C-alpha positions in Angstrom: 50.0 -71.7 -106.3 46.4 -72.4 -105.7 47.3 -74.8 -103.0 49.4 -72.1 -101.4 46.6 -69.5 -101.7 44.2 -72.0 -100.1 46.6 -72.6 -97.3 46.8 -68.9 -96.8 43.1 -68.5 -96.8 42.8 -71.3 -94.2 45.4 -69.8 -92.0 43.7 -66.3 -92.3 40.5 -67.8 -91.6 41.7 -69.5 -88.6 43.3 -66.3 -87.5 40.1 -64.4 -88.1 38.0 -66.7 -86.2 40.1 -66.6 -83.1 40.4 -62.8 -83.2 36.7 -62.5 -84.0 35.7 -64.6 -81.1 38.2 -62.6 -78.8 36.9 -59.4 -80.2 33.2 -60.4 -79.7 33.8 -61.4 -76.2 35.4 -58.0 -75.3 32.7 -56.2 -77.1 30.0 -58.0 -75.1 31.7 -56.8 -72.0 32.0 -53.2 -73.0 28.2 -53.2 -73.9 27.3 -54.4 -70.5 29.6 -51.7 -69.0 28.0 -49.0 -71.2 24.5 -50.3 -70.3 25.4 -50.1 -66.7 26.8 -46.6 -67.1 23.8 -45.6 -68.9 21.6 -47.0 -66.0 23.6 -45.1 -63.4 23.5 -41.9 -65.6 19.7 -42.3 -65.8 19.6 -42.9 -62.1 21.7 -39.8 -61.4 19.7 -37.7 -63.8 16.5 -38.8 -61.8 18.3 -37.9 -58.6 19.3 -34.5 -59.9 15.8 -34.0 -61.2 14.6 -34.6 -57.7 17.2 -32.3 -56.3 16.2 -29.7 -58.8 12.6 -30.0 -57.9 13.5 -30.0 -54.1 15.8 -27.0 -54.8 12.9 -25.2 -56.5 10.6 -26.0 -53.6 13.0 -24.8 -51.2 13.7 -21.7 -53.2 9.9 -20.9 -53.5 9.5 -21.7 -49.7 12.5 -19.5 -48.8 11.2 -16.7 -50.9 7.9 -16.8 -49.2 9.1 -17.2 -45.6 9.7 -14.3 -43.1 13.1 -15.6 -42.2 16.1 -14.3 -44.0 18.2 -17.4 -45.0 21.8 -17.3 -45.7 24.5 -19.9 -46.7 28.3 -19.6 -46.8 30.4 -22.2 -48.6 33.7 -21.4 -47.0 35.6 -23.7 -49.4 34.7 -21.8 -52.4 34.2 -18.7 -50.3 30.8 -18.2 -51.8 28.1 -16.7 -49.6 24.4 -16.5 -50.7 21.2 -15.0 -49.0 17.6 -15.3 -49.7 15.2 -12.7 -51.0 13.6 -12.2 -47.6 17.1 -11.6 -46.2 17.6 -8.8 -48.7 14.1 -7.1 -48.2 14.4 -7.4 -44.5 17.2 -5.0 -44.6 15.8 -2.8 -47.5 17.9 -4.3 -50.5 16.2 -5.0 -53.7 15.2 -8.7 -54.5 17.4 -9.0 -57.5 20.3 -7.0 -56.0 23.6 -8.8 -55.5 24.5 -8.9 -51.8 27.9 -10.4 -50.5 27.4 -10.8 -46.7 31.1 -11.6 -46.3 32.0 -8.1 -46.6 28.7 -6.5 -45.6 27.8 -8.0 -42.3 30.5 -6.2 -40.2 29.8 -2.9 -41.8 26.1 -2.8 -41.1 26.4 -4.2 -37.5 25.3 -1.6 -34.8 28.5 -0.1 -33.4 27.4 -1.0 -29.8 26.8 -4.6 -30.9 29.7 -5.1 -33.3 32.3 -6.4 -30.7 29.9 -8.8 -28.9 28.4 -10.1 -32.2 31.7 -10.7 -33.8 33.2 -12.4 -30.7 30.2 -14.8 -30.5 30.3 -15.8 -34.1 34.2 -16.4 -33.9 33.7 -18.4 -30.8 31.1 -20.4 -32.5 33.3 -21.3 -35.3 36.4 -21.8 -33.2 34.7 -23.9 -30.6 33.3 -26.2 -33.3 29.8 -26.0 -31.9 26.9 -27.3 -33.9 24.6 -24.3 -33.5 24.7 -20.6 -33.0 22.1 -18.2 -31.5 22.8 -14.4 -31.1 20.8 -11.0 -31.1 22.2 -7.9 -32.6 21.2 -4.8 -34.6 21.8 -4.4 -38.4 21.5 -1.2 -40.3 18.6 -0.9 -42.9 19.1 0.8 -46.1 17.0 3.7 -44.8 19.4 4.3 -41.9 17.4 2.8 -39.2 18.4 -0.4 -37.2 16.6 -3.7 -37.0 17.0 -6.1 -34.2 17.9 -9.4 -35.6 18.0 -12.8 -34.1 20.6 -15.1 -35.9 20.8 -18.8 -35.7 23.1 -21.1 -37.7 24.6 -24.5 -38.0 28.2 -25.3 -39.3 29.7 -28.4 -40.8 33.3 -29.3 -40.1 35.7 -31.5 -41.9 37.9 -34.2 -40.5 40.5 -31.7 -39.3 37.7 -29.8 -37.5 37.7 -26.9 -40.0 34.4 -25.4 -40.8 33.7 -25.6 -44.5 29.9 -24.6 -44.7 27.7 -22.4 -42.4 24.0 -22.0 -43.0 21.7 -20.0 -40.9 18.6 -17.6 -40.7 18.1 -14.1 -39.6 14.7 -13.1 -37.9 13.6 -9.5 -37.5 12.5 -9.3 -34.0 12.4 -5.4 -33.9 8.7 -5.5 -33.1 9.1 -7.9 -30.4 12.0 -6.1 -28.9 10.3 -2.8 -28.9 7.3 -4.4 -27.3 9.5 -5.9 -24.7 11.3 -2.5 -24.1 8.0 -0.8 -23.8 6.9 -3.4 -21.4 10.1 -3.1 -19.5 9.6 0.7 -19.3 6.0 0.2 -18.3 7.1 -2.1 -15.5 9.7 0.4 -14.3 7.1 3.2 -14.4 4.6 0.9 -12.4 7.2 0.1 -9.8 8.1 3.7 -9.4 4.4 4.6 -9.1 4.1 1.5 -6.7 7.0 2.5 -4.5 6.5 6.4 -4.6 2.6 6.3 -4.3 1.1 8.3 -1.6 -1.2 5.6 -0.7 -0.4 2.2 0.9 -0.4 -0.7 -1.8 0.2 -4.4 -1.1 -0.4 -7.8 -2.6 -1.3 -10.8 -0.3 -2.3 -14.4 -0.5 -6.0 -15.0 -0.5 -5.9 -18.1 1.5 -3.3 -17.1 4.2 -3.3 -13.3 4.2 0.3 -13.2 4.0 1.6 -10.1 2.5 4.0 -10.9 -0.6 4.7 -7.5 -1.8 4.1 -3.9 -0.5 5.5 -0.5 -1.0 7.1 1.7 1.7 3.8 3.5 2.7 2.5 0.2 4.0 5.6 0.0 6.3 5.0 3.5 7.5 1.3 2.9 7.9 1.7 -0.1 10.1 5.0 1.1 11.6 7.2 -1.8 10.8 10.9 -1.4 9.7 11.0 -4.3 7.2 8.6 -6.1 5.0 9.6 -9.4 6.5 8.2 -8.1 9.8 4.6 -8.1 8.3 4.6 -11.9 8.3 4.4 -11.9 12.1 2.2 -8.9 12.5 -1.5 -9.5 13.3 -2.8 -6.2 11.8 -6.4 -7.0 12.0 -8.0 -5.4 15.0 -11.1 -7.7 14.7 -10.3 -11.2 13.5 -13.7 -11.4 11.9 -12.8 -8.5 9.5 -10.4 -10.7 7.4 -13.1 -13.4 7.2 -15.7 -11.0 5.7 -13.2 -9.5 3.4 -12.3 -12.9 1.9 -15.9 -13.8 1.7 -16.8 -10.5 0.0 -13.9 -10.8 -2.5 -14.8 -14.4 -3.3 -18.3 -13.5 -4.1 -18.0 -10.2 -5.7 -14.3 -10.0 -6.6 -13.9 -6.4 -5.6 -14.4 -4.1 -2.4 -14.5 -0.3 -2.9 -13.6 2.2 -0.3 -14.5 0.4 2.8 -13.5 1.5 6.2 -11.5 -0.8 8.5 -9.8 -0.7 11.8 -6.2 -2.0 11.9 -3.6 -2.5 14.7 -0.1 -1.1 14.2 3.0 -2.7 15.3 3.1 -0.6 18.4 -0.5 -1.5 19.2 -2.0 1.8 18.2 -5.4 1.4 16.4 -5.9 3.4 13.2 -8.7 3.5 10.6 -8.1 3.1 7.0 -10.2 3.2 3.8 -9.3 0.4 1.6 -10.2 -0.9 -2.0 -9.4 -4.5 -3.0 -9.5 -6.7 -6.0 -9.2 -10.5 -5.9 -7.4 -12.9 -8.5 -8.8 -16.3 -7.3 -6.8 -18.2 -10.1 -3.6 -16.8 -8.7 -4.7 -16.8 -5.1 -3.8 -13.1 -4.9 -5.5 -10.1 -3.3 -4.4 -6.5 -4.4 -5.2 -3.8 -1.9 -4.9 -0.1 -1.7 -5.3 1.6 1.7 -5.4 5.3 2.9 -5.1 6.3 6.6 -8.3 8.0 7.4 -7.9 8.0 11.2 -8.0 11.7 11.6 -11.1 12.1 9.3 -12.8 9.1 11.1 -12.0 10.7 14.4 -13.2 14.1 13.1 -16.5 12.4 11.9 -16.9 10.6 15.3 -16.3 14.0 16.9 -18.8 15.7 14.7 -21.3 13.1 15.4 -20.7 13.4 19.0 -21.0 17.4 18.7 -24.2 17.1 16.8 -25.5 14.7 19.4 -24.3 17.0 22.1 -25.8 20.1 20.3 -29.2 18.4 20.1 -28.9 17.3 23.7 -27.8 20.8 24.6 -30.7 22.5 23.0 -33.2 20.2 24.6 -31.7 20.3 28.2 -30.6 23.9 28.0 -34.0 25.1 27.0 -35.5 22.9 29.7 -33.2 24.0 32.4 -33.4 27.7 31.4 -37.2 27.6 31.4 -37.6 25.7 34.6 -36.4 28.5 37.0 -38.2 31.1 34.7 -41.4 29.2 35.2 -40.7 28.9 38.9 -40.1 32.7 39.0 -43.2 33.6 37.2 -45.3 31.2 39.3 -43.7 32.8 42.5 -44.4 36.3 41.1 -48.1 35.4 40.4 -48.5 34.0 43.9 -46.7 36.9 45.3 -49.1 39.4 43.8 -52.1 37.8 45.6 -50.5 37.2 48.9 -51.1 39.5 51.8 -49.0 37.8 54.4 -45.6 39.6 54.5 -43.9 36.7 56.0 -44.8 34.6 53.0 -44.1 37.3 50.7 -40.5 37.5 52.0 -40.3 33.6 51.6 -41.4 34.0 47.9 -38.8 36.6 47.3 -36.2 34.4 48.6 -37.2 31.5 46.3 -37.3 34.0 43.3 -33.7 34.9 44.3 -32.6 31.3 44.5 -34.1 30.5 41.1 -32.3 33.6 39.7 -29.0 32.4 41.1 -29.6 29.0 39.7 -30.5 30.5 36.3 -27.4 32.7 36.6 -25.2 29.7 37.4 -26.6 27.8 34.3 -25.8 30.9 32.2 -22.3 31.1 33.6 -21.8 27.3 32.8 -23.0 27.9 29.3 -20.7 30.8 28.8 -17.8 28.6 30.2 -18.4 26.1 27.5 -18.5 28.7 24.9 -15.5 30.5 26.0 -13.6 27.2 26.3 -14.2 26.5 22.6 -13.3 30.0 21.5 -10.9 31.7 23.7 -7.2 30.9 24.6 -5.8 33.0 27.2 -2.0 33.9 27.5 -0.1 31.3 29.4 0.9 32.5 32.8 2.3 31.3 36.1 -0.1 29.2 38.3 0.2 29.3 42.2 -1.8 26.4 43.3 -2.0 27.4 46.9 -3.6 30.7 46.0 -6.0 29.1 43.6 -7.1 26.4 46.0 -7.7 29.0 48.8 -9.8 31.3 46.3 -11.8 28.2 45.4 -12.4 27.0 48.8 -13.1 30.4 50.2 -15.9 31.0 47.5 -17.7 27.9 48.3 -17.4 28.2 52.0 -19.3 31.4 51.8 -21.9 30.2 49.4 -22.7 26.8 50.8 -23.5 25.2 54.0 -20.2 24.1 55.4 -21.0 22.5 58.8 -18.9 19.5 59.7 -16.8 20.1 56.6 -13.0 20.0 56.8 -10.7 20.9 53.9 -7.1 19.8 53.9 -4.5 21.1 51.4 -1.2 19.4 50.6 0.7 21.2 47.9 4.3 20.6 46.8 5.3 23.1 44.2 9.1 23.7 44.3 9.3 25.1 40.7 7.3 27.4 38.4 4.3 25.9 36.6 2.9 27.7 33.5 -0.5 27.1 32.0 -3.8 28.7 31.0 -4.8 30.1 34.5 -8.5 30.5 33.6 -8.9 27.0 32.6 -7.1 25.6 35.6 -9.4 27.6 37.7 -12.4 26.1 36.0 -11.0 22.6 36.7 -10.4 23.2 40.3 -13.7 25.1 41.0 -15.8 22.4 39.4 -14.2 19.4 41.0 -14.0 21.1 44.5 -17.6 22.2 44.4 -18.7 18.8 43.5 -16.8 17.4 46.6 -18.4 20.0 48.8 -22.0 19.7 47.4 -22.2 15.9 47.4 -20.6 15.3 50.8 -22.2 12.7 53.2 -24.3 14.9 55.5 -24.7 11.9 57.9 -21.1 11.7 58.7 -19.7 13.6 61.6 -16.8 14.9 59.5 -16.8 15.5 55.7 -13.3 15.5 54.5 -12.0 17.2 51.3 -8.3 16.9 50.4 -6.4 18.7 47.7 -3.1 16.9 47.0 -1.1 18.7 44.4 2.6 17.9 43.2 4.5 19.9 40.6 7.6 19.1 38.7 9.3 20.2 35.5 7.0 18.4 33.3 3.6 18.3 34.9 1.3 19.1 37.8 -0.6 16.2 39.4 -3.8 17.3 41.2 -5.8 14.9 43.3 -9.1 16.0 44.9 -10.2 13.4 47.4 -13.4 13.3 49.4 -15.4 10.9 51.6 -18.9 11.8 50.3 -21.6 10.1 48.5 -19.4 8.9 45.7 -20.2 7.6 42.3 -21.5 4.1 41.3 -19.2 2.3 39.4 -21.6 1.8 36.3 -21.9 5.7 36.2 -18.2 6.5 36.1 -17.9 6.2 32.2 -20.8 8.6 31.7 -20.0 11.4 34.3 -18.4 13.6 31.7 -21.3 13.5 29.3 -23.4 16.6 28.8 -26.3 17.0 31.2 -25.4 13.6 32.9 -26.4 13.5 36.6 -24.8 10.7 38.6 -26.9 11.3 41.7 -30.5 10.9 42.0 -30.9 14.1 44.1 -28.5 16.2 42.2 -29.8 19.8 41.6 -27.0 20.8 39.3 -27.4 21.2 35.6 -25.3 18.2 34.6 -22.8 20.4 32.8 -20.0 20.8 35.4 -18.0 17.5 34.7 -18.7 18.0 30.9 -17.0 21.4 31.2 -14.1 19.8 33.2 -13.6 17.2 30.5 -13.6 19.9 27.6 -11.3 22.2 29.6 -8.8 19.4 30.2 -8.8 18.5 26.6 -7.8 22.1 25.8 -5.0 21.8 28.3 -3.9 18.4 27.0 -4.7 17.1 30.5 -5.7 13.6 31.6 -8.3 12.9 34.1 -8.8 9.6 36.0 -11.6 8.8 38.5 -11.9 6.1 41.2 -14.8 5.9 43.5 -16.1 3.7 46.4 -19.5 5.2 47.4 -19.5 6.7 50.9 -15.9 5.7 51.4 -13.6 7.6 49.0 -13.8 9.3 45.6 -10.5 10.5 43.9 -10.3 12.7 40.9 -6.7 12.8 39.5 -5.9 15.5 36.9 -2.4 15.6 35.3 -1.7 18.9 33.5 1.5 19.4 31.3 3.8 22.1 32.5 4.0 24.5 29.5 7.7 25.4 30.5 8.6 21.9 29.4 6.1 21.5 26.5 6.8 24.7 24.4 
């Protein structure tokens, strides 16, 4: 029995040893596996800790950022937004906001269709990025301009499962751009509708790169492109001093400049300019001052003539008066009757001379002040009256007067002024004839048509030196050294011609031929 028990114990011991070793072997493997799992768990915990720390940092950063961040997990249909996203549209920081049902409802009606299409196209087209601008309604009822950007993640089947993005409030920038755009529109309207000419040109070449319609009107060109070929500076040196002045001072204010229009007409402009050297640009404003410039020149001329008039008139008035006074004094002491008659004749001639001067001065005054009614002019009668008057008053020996008049139609003008023109030109031709010639010839050649009368007074007298012709119409100018006139005759002729809108041309070859050509408009055709 004992033996049996021992055998059993031995068998059990053997069995135990085998199972124990097997068990211990499996247990060791499990411990290694557990240790490995514990190691992996520790590593995951460390990673989770890093993720939690990174998430906290991202959350803090997103909460402090100006951009409103949003994330939409399409698999779980779980959208989330950052606090700045909420406050951007007036929601409370701790308020629950579901952008899935909110976004469409707060889109501006005018932007909704476009914004939804762009977002759906972004998802459907499997694009990586999304960028759109629209308006969202704030809780106070106003709208904010939002710029939205996003990125999407797609699975293997191309289905988006996550979208993350940001909203940026660009209302201030948008309003600023709108204000700038309106300002630019106002500037363009002001630029184009300005009453003055405004243009911008290149500083180095002078090429006009932008201008308003007033510039085209001022220079009489149809298109802005035509300015490129137009040399509008009358004096080439003007552009040089403009560029120099702008380079040194940067600005020119109200300077006068003479320009040439496309049709060749010269005009005066007052211009102000500013230079932008860094951009190679000159901006300029011009005003046509041609009329005021001409008025100023005319005023200067009138002032000069007035000074000259006062001086010469007083001299010419006093000269015959002094002569008369001297002759009267001599007459009182003279006993010879013959000499007394001679003194009386001289006094009479001085009085006539004085009267003639007064008549000329009255003609000047009347021409400036009085406009007679327009009436028919018969040139044959007026020439006869003029010639008859001088034939009786002057020595007309060896003088021949020829009249050639062609007047098939009516001619209407200011008769008084026409008479002044004819009398002065004809009297000069008679007074300054060449007395050494056997025959002094004066010809009146007149042709009249519907538009004008062309009057030519031709003589073979002393003539006018070429260098004197530009000055013969100046006040008190005497072209002849032995002239006894006042120097007012041709001055009166010029002023009367201006009143009649007539043109005068003079050619002369001394002692051969002098021709005065006067072209007077016919008032019948120029009403």
